C-alpha positions as CSV (number, residue, x, y, z in Angstrom):
1,X,20.2,32.9,-5.6
2,X,18.9,29.7,-4.6
3,X,15.5,29.5,-3.4
4,X,15.4,27.8,0.0
5,X,12.2,26.0,1.2
6,X,11.3,27.1,4.8
7,X,12.6,25.1,7.5
8,X,9.6,23.9,9.9
9,X,10.6,21.9,13.3
10,X,9.2,18.7,13.8
11,X,5.8,18.9,15.6
12,X,6.5,16.5,18.6
13,X,4.1,14.1,20.6
14,X,1.0,14.9,18.2
15,X,-1.2,11.7,19.0
16,X,-4.0,12.4,16.8
17,X,-4.5,12.9,13.0
18,X,-7.9,14.3,12.6
19,X,-9.5,15.8,9.1
20,X,-11.1,19.0,10.4
21,X,-8.3,20.3,11.9
22,X,-6.3,19.5,8.9
23,X,-8.8,21.3,6.7
24,X,-8.7,24.2,9.2
25,X,-4.7,24.5,9.0
26,X,-4.8,24.2,5.6
27,X,-7.4,27.1,5.0
28,X,-5.5,29.0,7.5
29,X,-2.3,29.2,5.3
30,X,-1.6,32.1,3.8
31,X,1.9,31.5,2.2
32,X,2.5,29.0,-0.6
33,X,3.3,25.4,0.5
34,X,6.5,24.1,-0.6
35,X,5.0,21.0,-1.4
36,X,1.4,19.8,-2.7
37,X,1.0,16.1,-3.1
38,X,-1.7,14.7,-5.0
39,X,-2.7,11.1,-4.2
40,X,-3.0,9.1,-0.9
41,X,-1.4,6.0,-1.8
42,X,1.8,4.8,-0.8
43,X,3.8,7.0,-2.7
44,X,2.2,10.0,-2.2
45,X,2.1,9.3,1.5
46,X,5.9,8.7,1.4
47,X,6.8,12.1,-0.6
48,X,4.6,13.8,2.1
49,X,6.6,12.3,4.9
50,X,10.1,12.7,2.9
51,X,9.2,16.6,2.8
52,X,7.9,17.2,5.8
53,X,11.0,15.4,7.6
54,X,13.2,17.7,5.3
55,X,11.8,20.8,7.1
56,X,9.5,21.3,4.0
57,X,5.6,22.7,4.3
58,X,3.6,19.8,2.7
59,X,0.3,18.9,2.2
60,X,-1.4,16.0,0.7
61,X,-4.9,15.8,-0.8
62,X,-6.7,12.3,-1.9
63,X,-9.9,11.7,-3.7
64,X,-11.3,9.0,-2.0
65,X,-9.9,7.1,1.2
66,X,-6.0,6.8,1.9
67,X,-5.0,3.6,0.0
68,X,-8.4,2.9,-1.9
69,X,-6.6,1.7,-4.8
70,X,-3.7,-0.3,-5.4
71,X,-1.7,0.4,-2.3
72,X,-4.3,-1.6,0.2
73,X,-4.4,-4.3,-2.7
74,X,-1.1,-5.7,-3.0
75,X,0.3,-9.3,-2.0
76,X,1.4,-7.9,1.2
77,X,5.1,-8.7,0.5
78,X,8.0,-6.4,1.2
79,X,10.9,-8.0,-1.1
80,X,13.2,-7.8,-3.6
81,X,11.4,-9.4,-6.6
82,X,12.1,-12.9,-7.7
83,X,10.7,-12.0,-11.3
84,X,12.9,-8.9,-11.7
85,X,16.2,-11.4,-10.4
86,X,15.0,-13.5,-13.2
87,X,14.6,-10.9,-15.8
88,X,17.9,-9.9,-15.1
89,X,17.1,-6.4,-13.4
90,X,20.1,-6.6,-10.7
91,X,20.1,-3.4,-9.8
92,X,16.4,-2.8,-9.1
93,X,16.6,-6.6,-7.1
94,X,19.4,-5.0,-4.9
95,X,17.7,-1.4,-4.0
96,X,14.6,-3.1,-3.4
97,X,16.4,-5.9,-1.0
98,X,18.0,-2.8,0.8
99,X,14.6,-1.1,1.3
100,X,13.3,-4.2,2.8
101,X,15.9,-4.2,5.5
102,X,15.0,-0.5,6.0
103,X,11.3,-1.0,6.5
104,X,11.5,-4.0,8.6
105,X,13.9,-1.6,11.1
106,X,11.9,1.5,10.7
107,X,8.1,-0.4,11.2
108,X,8.9,-3.6,13.1
109,X,5.4,-3.2,14.3
110,X,4.1,-3.9,10.9
111,X,6.9,-5.8,8.9
112,X,8.0,-9.0,9.4
113,X,9.9,-12.0,8.2
114,X,8.1,-14.7,6.2
115,X,9.9,-18.0,5.1
116,X,9.1,-19.2,1.3
117,X,9.0,-22.7,0.3
118,X,10.1,-23.2,-3.8
119,X,9.1,-27.0,-4.5
120,X,10.9,-29.0,-6.9
121,X,9.4,-31.7,-9.0
122,X,12.9,-32.8,-10.5
123,X,16.7,-32.8,-9.1
124,X,17.8,-30.2,-10.9
125,X,15.3,-27.6,-10.5
126,X,16.7,-27.5,-6.7
127,X,20.1,-26.5,-8.3
128,X,18.9,-24.1,-10.5
129,X,16.7,-22.2,-8.0
130,X,19.4,-22.7,-5.2
131,X,21.7,-20.6,-7.5
132,X,19.1,-18.2,-7.9
133,X,18.6,-17.2,-4.5
134,X,22.1,-17.4,-3.5
135,X,22.4,-14.5,-5.6
136,X,19.5,-13.4,-4.4
137,X,21.2,-13.5,-0.6
138,X,24.4,-12.0,-2.0
139,X,22.6,-8.6,-3.4
140,X,21.0,-8.6,0.1
141,X,24.0,-8.3,1.9
142,X,23.7,-8.3,5.9
143,X,20.2,-7.9,5.5
144,X,19.5,-9.7,8.5
145,X,17.0,-12.0,6.9
146,X,17.6,-15.8,6.9
147,X,19.6,-17.1,3.9
148,X,18.4,-19.6,1.6
149,X,18.8,-23.3,2.0
150,X,18.0,-26.6,0.6
151,X,15.6,-28.9,2.1
152,X,15.1,-32.6,1.6
153,X,11.3,-34.2,0.4
154,X,10.8,-35.0,4.1
155,X,11.7,-31.6,5.7
156,X,9.3,-29.7,2.6
157,X,6.5,-32.0,3.9
158,X,7.2,-31.4,7.6
159,X,7.0,-27.2,6.6
160,X,4.1,-27.3,4.7
161,X,2.0,-30.3,5.9
162,X,-0.7,-29.5,3.0
163,X,1.7,-29.7,0.1
164,X,0.9,-32.2,-2.9
165,X,2.4,-35.4,-3.0
166,X,4.2,-34.8,-6.5
167,X,6.8,-32.6,-5.1
168,X,9.1,-35.1,-4.5
169,X,12.3,-33.3,-5.3
170,X,12.5,-31.4,-2.4
171,X,13.0,-27.8,-2.3
172,X,14.8,-24.1,-1.6
173,X,13.6,-22.3,1.7
174,X,14.2,-18.5,1.6
175,X,13.2,-15.6,3.5
176,X,11.3,-12.1,2.5
177,X,9.3,-10.1,4.5
178,X,5.4,-9.5,4.8
179,X,3.5,-6.5,5.9
180,X,-0.1,-5.0,6.1
181,X,0.2,-2.3,3.3
182,X,-3.0,-0.5,4.6
183,X,-1.7,0.0,8.1
184,X,1.7,0.5,6.8
185,X,0.2,3.6,4.7
186,X,-1.8,5.0,8.2
187,X,1.6,4.7,9.8
188,X,3.6,6.7,7.0
189,X,0.4,9.2,7.2
190,X,0.8,9.7,11.0
191,X,4.3,10.0,10.9
192,X,4.4,12.7,8.2
193,X,1.6,14.2,10.8
194,X,3.9,14.2,13.8
195,X,6.5,16.4,11.5
196,X,3.9,18.9,10.4
197,X,2.6,17.2,7.1
198,X,-1.0,17.3,6.5
199,X,-3.3,14.8,4.8
200,X,-6.7,15.1,3.7
201,X,-8.8,12.2,2.3
202,X,-12.2,12.7,0.2
203,X,-10.8,15.7,-1.4
204,X,-10.4,15.4,-5.1
205,X,-8.6,18.1,-7.4
206,X,-11.0,19.5,-9.8
207,X,-8.5,21.8,-11.3
208,X,-4.8,23.0,-11.8
209,X,-4.1,26.5,-10.4
210,X,-1.8,28.2,-12.7
211,X,0.0,31.9,-13.1
212,X,0.1,34.3,-16.4
213,X,3.0,32.3,-17.7
214,X,1.5,28.8,-17.4
215,X,3.4,27.5,-14.5
216,X,1.0,25.1,-12.0
217,X,1.1,27.1,-8.6
218,X,-1.5,25.1,-6.8
219,X,-4.7,23.3,-7.1
220,X,-8.5,23.5,-6.4
221,X,-10.0,20.7,-4.4
222,X,-13.5,20.1,-3.3
223,X,-14.1,18.7,0.2
224,X,-16.7,16.0,-0.4
225,X,-18.2,16.1,3.0
226,X,-18.8,19.9,3.2
227,X,-18.9,20.5,-0.7
228,X,-16.6,23.8,0.1
229,X,-14.1,24.5,-2.5
230,X,-10.3,24.7,-1.7
231,X,-7.6,26.6,-3.1
232,X,-4.4,25.6,-2.3
233,X,-1.4,27.2,-3.4
234,X,2.3,25.7,-3.7
235,X,5.7,25.8,-5.2
236,X,5.6,22.6,-6.2
237,X,2.8,20.3,-7.3
238,X,3.5,16.7,-7.4
239,X,1.2,14.0,-9.1
240,X,1.3,10.8,-7.5
241,X,-2.1,9.5,-8.1
242,X,-0.8,5.9,-9.2
243,X,-3.0,4.5,-12.3
244,X,-4.6,7.8,-12.6
245,X,-1.6,10.1,-13.0
246,X,-2.7,10.5,-16.6
247,X,-5.9,11.9,-15.7
248,X,-4.0,14.5,-13.7
249,X,-1.6,15.5,-16.7
250,X,-4.2,15.6,-18.7
251,X,-5.6,18.5,-16.6
252,X,-2.5,20.2,-17.2
253,X,-1.9,19.1,-20.9
254,X,-4.7,17.9,-22.8
255,X,-2.4,16.8,-25.7
256,X,-0.1,14.8,-23.7
257,X,0.4,11.3,-24.4
258,X,-0.5,8.6,-21.8
259,X,2.6,7.7,-19.6
260,X,1.1,4.3,-18.3
261,X,-0.7,0.9,-19.6
262,X,-2.6,-0.6,-16.9
263,X,-3.1,-4.2,-15.8
264,X,-4.8,-5.6,-12.7
265,X,-4.0,-8.7,-10.5
266,X,-6.5,-10.4,-8.5
267,X,-5.9,-12.7,-5.0
268,X,-8.0,-15.0,-3.2
269,X,-8.4,-15.5,0.2
270,X,-8.8,-19.0,1.5
271,X,-9.2,-20.4,5.0
272,X,-6.1,-21.4,7.3
273,X,-6.3,-25.2,6.5
274,X,-5.1,-24.9,2.7
275,X,-1.9,-23.7,4.7
276,X,-1.7,-24.1,8.3
277,X,1.8,-23.4,9.3
278,X,4.2,-20.4,9.1
279,X,5.4,-21.0,5.7
280,X,4.7,-19.7,2.4
281,X,4.8,-21.3,-1.2
282,X,6.1,-19.6,-4.2
283,X,5.6,-20.8,-7.5
284,X,8.3,-19.1,-9.7
285,X,7.1,-20.1,-13.0
286,X,3.7,-21.2,-13.7
287,X,2.6,-22.6,-17.3
288,X,2.3,-19.0,-18.3
289,X,5.4,-17.6,-16.9
290,X,3.5,-15.7,-13.9
291,X,5.1,-15.6,-10.2
292,X,2.2,-17.1,-8.0
293,X,2.3,-17.1,-4.2
294,X,0.3,-19.0,-1.3
295,X,0.8,-16.8,2.2
296,X,-0.3,-17.3,5.4
297,X,-1.7,-13.9,6.2
298,X,-3.6,-12.7,9.4
299,X,-5.0,-16.3,10.0
300,X,-5.8,-17.0,6.5
301,X,-3.9,-18.0,3.1
302,X,-3.7,-15.4,0.4
303,X,-3.3,-16.6,-3.3
304,X,-2.1,-14.3,-5.9
305,X,-1.5,-12.7,-8.0
306,X,-2.7,-12.5,-11.9
307,X,-1.5,-10.1,-14.5
308,X,-4.8,-8.6,-16.9
309,X,-4.6,-5.8,-19.3
310,X,-7.2,-3.2,-18.5
311,X,-8.3,-0.4,-21.2
312,X,-7.7,2.0,-18.1
313,X,-8.2,2.4,-14.5
314,X,-11.0,2.3,-12.5
315,X,-11.4,2.9,-8.8
316,X,-12.9,-0.1,-7.8
317,X,-11.9,-3.0,-10.3
318,X,-13.5,-6.5,-10.1
319,X,-12.3,-10.1,-10.7
320,X,-12.7,-12.1,-13.7
321,X,-13.7,-15.4,-13.6
322,X,-10.5,-16.6,-15.8
323,X,-8.2,-15.0,-13.1
324,X,-9.7,-17.0,-10.6
325,X,-9.9,-20.5,-12.3
326,X,-6.3,-19.6,-12.9
327,X,-5.6,-19.1,-9.5
328,X,-7.4,-21.9,-8.4
329,X,-6.0,-24.2,-10.8
330,X,-2.6,-23.3,-10.1
331,X,-3.1,-24.1,-6.5
332,X,-4.5,-27.4,-7.2
333,X,-0.9,-28.5,-8.3
334,X,0.8,-27.5,-5.4
335,X,-1.9,-28.5,-2.5
336,X,-3.1,-31.6,-1.5
337,X,-6.6,-30.5,-0.9
338,X,-7.6,-28.4,-4.1
339,X,-9.7,-25.1,-3.3
340,X,-12.8,-24.6,-4.9
341,X,-14.9,-21.5,-5.5
342,X,-17.0,-22.2,-2.6
343,X,-13.7,-22.2,-0.4
344,X,-12.9,-18.4,-1.5
345,X,-13.8,-16.0,1.5
346,X,-12.7,-12.9,0.0
347,X,-11.3,-11.7,-3.8
348,X,-9.7,-8.4,-3.9
349,X,-8.2,-6.8,-7.0
350,X,-5.6,-4.0,-7.7
351,X,-4.7,-2.1,-10.6
352,X,-0.7,-1.9,-11.7
353,X,0.7,1.2,-13.1
354,X,3.1,0.0,-15.7
355,X,5.3,2.8,-17.4
356,X,5.2,2.7,-21.3
357,X,8.2,3.1,-23.3
358,X,9.5,6.7,-23.3
359,X,7.5,7.9,-20.1
360,X,4.9,9.6,-22.1
361,X,7.2,12.2,-23.4
362,X,6.1,14.2,-26.5
363,X,8.3,16.3,-28.6
364,X,10.4,17.3,-26.0
365,X,7.5,18.6,-24.0
366,X,8.5,16.5,-20.9
367,X,11.5,16.2,-19.0
368,X,12.4,12.8,-17.8
369,X,14.5,11.4,-14.7
370,X,14.3,7.6,-15.2
371,X,15.6,7.0,-11.9
372,X,15.0,3.3,-12.2
373,X,13.8,0.7,-14.3
374,X,10.8,0.1,-12.0
375,X,9.5,3.7,-11.5
376,X,9.6,7.3,-13.8
377,X,9.8,10.9,-12.5
378,X,8.9,13.7,-15.1
379,X,8.3,17.2,-15.0
380,X,6.2,18.9,-17.4
381,X,6.5,22.7,-19.0
382,X,4.4,23.7,-16.6
383,X,6.3,22.4,-13.7
384,X,3.9,19.7,-12.6
385,X,6.1,17.0,-11.4
386,X,4.5,13.4,-11.9
387,X,6.0,10.1,-10.2
388,X,4.5,6.8,-11.2
389,X,5.2,3.1,-11.5
390,X,7.5,1.4,-8.9
391,X,6.2,-1.1,-5.6
392,X,5.4,-0.6,-2.0
393,X,9.1,-2.1,-1.1
394,X,10.7,1.0,-2.8
395,X,8.1,3.7,-2.0
396,X,10.7,5.2,0.4
397,X,13.4,5.5,-2.1
398,X,11.0,6.8,-5.1
399,X,10.0,9.7,-2.6
400,X,13.7,10.1,-1.9
401,X,14.4,10.6,-5.6
402,X,11.3,12.7,-6.3
403,X,11.8,15.4,-3.5
404,X,15.6,15.6,-4.6
405,X,14.5,15.8,-8.2
406,X,12.0,18.8,-7.1
407,X,14.7,20.5,-5.5
408,X,17.4,20.4,-8.5
409,X,14.7,21.2,-10.7
410,X,13.3,24.6,-8.7
411,X,17.1,25.3,-7.7
412,X,16.5,25.3,-4.1
413,X,19.4,24.8,-1.4
414,X,19.8,20.8,-0.6
415,X,18.0,19.6,2.1
416,X,19.0,16.2,3.2
417,X,16.8,13.0,3.2
418,X,15.7,12.1,6.9
419,X,13.8,8.9,6.1
420,X,16.4,6.3,5.6
421,X,16.6,5.4,9.5
422,X,13.5,6.9,10.5
423,X,11.4,4.9,12.8
424,X,7.4,5.1,12.0
425,X,4.6,6.0,14.2
426,X,3.8,3.1,16.4
427,X,7.1,1.5,16.3
428,X,8.0,0.3,19.6
429,X,11.0,1.7,21.6
430,X,12.1,-1.7,22.1
431,X,12.0,-4.6,19.8
432,X,10.4,-6.8,22.2
433,X,7.8,-4.4,23.4
434,X,5.4,-5.4,20.3
435,X,1.6,-4.9,21.5
436,X,-1.4,-7.4,20.6
437,X,-3.0,-5.5,18.1
438,X,-1.2,-6.2,15.0
439,X,-0.2,-3.0,13.1
440,X,-0.8,-0.7,15.8
441,X,2.8,-1.0,17.8
442,X,2.4,1.5,20.8
443,X,-0.8,2.9,19.7
444,X,-2.5,-0.5,20.9
445,X,-2.1,0.3,24.6
446,X,-4.2,3.7,23.9
447,X,-6.8,1.3,22.1
448,X,-7.3,-1.1,24.8
449,X,-7.4,1.8,27.2
450,X,-10.5,2.8,25.6
451,X,-12.0,-0.6,26.2
452,X,-11.0,-0.6,29.6
453,X,-13.1,2.6,29.9
454,X,-16.1,1.5,28.1
455,X,-16.4,-2.2,28.6
456,X,-18.8,-2.4,25.6
457,X,-16.3,-1.4,23.4
458,X,-14.3,-4.3,24.4
459,X,-16.7,-7.2,23.1
460,X,-15.7,-8.7,19.6
461,X,-18.2,-7.3,16.5
462,X,-18.1,-10.9,15.1
463,X,-17.0,-14.2,16.1
464,X,-13.4,-15.6,15.3
465,X,-12.2,-11.8,14.7
466,X,-10.5,-9.7,17.0
467,X,-12.5,-6.4,15.8
468,X,-14.0,-4.3,18.3
469,X,-15.9,-0.9,18.9
470,X,-12.4,0.5,20.5
471,X,-10.5,-0.1,17.5
472,X,-13.7,1.3,15.6
473,X,-13.2,4.6,17.6
474,X,-9.8,4.7,17.2
475,X,-9.9,4.8,13.5
476,X,-12.4,7.3,13.4
477,X,-10.7,9.5,16.4
478,X,-7.0,9.1,15.1
479,X,-6.8,8.1,11.6
480,X,-9.1,10.0,9.7
481,X,-11.7,7.0,9.2
482,X,-14.9,8.8,7.7
483,X,-17.1,5.5,5.9
484,X,-17.7,1.9,6.8
485,X,-15.4,1.0,4.3
486,X,-12.6,2.9,5.6
487,X,-12.9,1.1,8.7
488,X,-13.7,-2.5,7.2
489,X,-11.7,-2.4,4.1
490,X,-8.4,-0.1,5.5
491,X,-8.2,0.4,9.3
492,X,-9.0,-3.0,9.8
493,X,-8.6,-5.8,7.0
494,X,-11.8,-7.7,7.7
495,X,-13.6,-6.9,4.3
496,X,-10.2,-8.4,2.5
497,X,-10.2,-11.5,4.9
498,X,-13.8,-12.9,4.8
499,X,-16.4,-10.4,2.9
500,X,-19.3,-12.7,4.7
501,X,-18.0,-11.6,8.0
502,X,-17.5,-8.0,7.2
503,X,-21.2,-7.8,6.1
504,X,-22.3,-9.3,9.6
505,X,-20.0,-6.5,11.3
506,X,-21.2,-3.9,9.1
507,X,-24.0,-2.5,11.3
508,X,-22.3,-2.5,14.6
509,X,-19.2,-0.9,13.0
510,X,-21.5,1.7,11.5
511,X,-23.3,2.1,14.9
512,X,-20.1,3.0,16.5
513,X,-19.0,5.4,13.6
514,X,-22.0,7.4,13.9
515,X,-21.6,7.9,17.7
516,X,-18.2,9.1,17.4
517,X,-18.7,11.2,14.1
518,X,-22.0,12.7,15.6
519,X,-24.0,11.4,12.8
520,X,-28.0,11.4,13.1
521,X,-31.0,10.1,11.1
522,X,-30.3,7.5,8.2
523,X,-26.5,8.0,8.4
524,X,-26.0,4.4,9.4
525,X,-28.5,2.8,6.8
526,X,-27.1,4.9,4.1
527,X,-23.3,3.6,4.9
528,X,-24.7,0.0,5.1
529,X,-26.6,0.2,1.7
530,X,-23.0,1.8,0.2
531,X,-21.1,-0.7,1.6
532,X,-23.2,-3.4,0.4
533,X,-22.3,-1.9,-3.3
534,X,-18.5,-2.5,-2.3
535,X,-19.1,-6.0,-1.2
536,X,-19.9,-7.3,-4.5
537,X,-16.6,-6.5,-5.4
538,X,-15.1,-8.9,-2.9
539,X,-17.3,-11.8,-3.7
540,X,-17.2,-14.3,-6.4
541,X,-20.0,-13.6,-9.0
542,X,-22.8,-16.8,-8.9
543,X,-22.2,-19.1,-11.5
C-alpha cells in the first residue's frame, strides 16, 4: 500500500515571515514532517516551495542566513548558458532556456531582460557567433526574449559608448535574463511561507537522527540565538547544502567518498561610467577559455567571473589577487578606459559545487539519479537524499526532480508539481504595476507606507543609495533579517555594490535593527564590529 503525504491547504494571505513564529510552530509539531530540508540557498528554498505547494508538510533549516553562500554571489543572470552551448550540452541549454522564461513570468518584479553585446575583432567571428546565437534562440523557442541579431561597427559603439576602439568588425546582440539573486531567494521563501512551508535561519544541523534500522528520521538543530536544541522528525531528509553537502553526507556515513570538487569565482563591482548604458558585454572566450561578463547592475557594473580550484568549501571565501588582475586585464581589452584596482567599489566571491564523475558513489552504497549533467540527486542506504550542482536558473526544475524522486523512492502516492506557473511572492497582479523598490514588487507599497507613518524612516541612510530605515524595518519584521550583514549584504545589496558605503551605513542600520528587535546594551556595537570583519572580504587587500 502506498504511503501518502498529508495534504495541507495553502495558508492564504500570510504577510509576514517571522523566525520566532516559525520556531514555535516547529516546536509544536507532533507528527513527523513530510520533508525536512537542510540548506537555505536557491536549491533548498526551491525544494521547500515545491513540497509545500504540493500539500506536504515541509520545514527548512539553515546554518547561517538564507543565501549566505553561493546563492547570493552569482553573476545575477537567468540564462541558458552560452558556455554549455559551446560544450555541446544541448539538453541542459534547452532546459535552462525554458526555465529562464518561466522565472521571468513567475517573478517579473525581480527578473528582467537585458541585452548582451559580443564584440568582434574579425569578420568571421560575426558569422561564427551569429550561428551560435541563432541556435540559442532556436532552443529557446517562443520565449518572449528578443532574438539575436548582427550589429555594424557603428551600432556597437552606439550601444556601448565606452567600447574599446579595437573592436571594428561589428558584433552580435542577444538577450538573456538578469535578476537579484538574494531578493529572489527571499521571494521563494516567502512564497513557501504563504503555503505553509517553514524556514529558519541560524539553526545548524548538529546531528542526523536515525532509527534502530539506521534510517534517517530527522535532525537535531541548535538555535544559535537561544542555544536551544531542537529535534525535528521527518519522513524524508534532503541535504541541499550546496558546497557543504559532503559535510552532511559524512555525518550520515563517515566512510562515504566526496561527491564534490569546489572552485571559486569572483566578481568586481565598478562605477557605472565604465558601462553607462543598458547593454552588457560578454567575452565568450578569453585567452584561457573562460566566459567573462561585464553587466550593468543596480547603477553599477558587475565584472566576472573566474574559476579557481579550491581544496574545500569555506563560508566566507576571499578573492585572490591573480583573479582580480585577470578580470581587470580582460576588461581593459574591451573598455576604452581600463579599470584599475582603485576603481573597484566591492569584490565578492562565491563557491561552485562541481559534481565529480560518479557522484560520490561507493561500492553500491548510493543510489544515483543523474537527472541532468548539471546536477545530481542521490539517496544513501540510510534514506538521506542529497542534491547538488546545478545553477540558479534551473533551481525550480531541480526541486521538482528532487521531490519527484523522494515520492518515488518512498513509494508515496504521486502529487503533481505546482511551481511551473506559480507567481512568486511580491509579483504584481498586473505587469505594468511594478513599484519603485526593485525586488519587492507589491510589498514596496507597504514599505513606503512605513515611511509615511514615520518620516524618520524615509530618509536615505547614505547618499546616492535608496536604502532607508523603512526598508530595514521591513527586512527585520517580515524577512527574518537578524544581523547587520543580513540587511546590508542580502536583503539590501549595498555591501555587494559599494563596501565603503556599506561601512558608512552600518551604525544607522544597526540602530534601526536594534529598535525593531528590541536589542539593548552593546548589541549595536557588537554588530558593527562583526560587520567590519565581513567587510574585509569585500575589499581588495592593500598592495
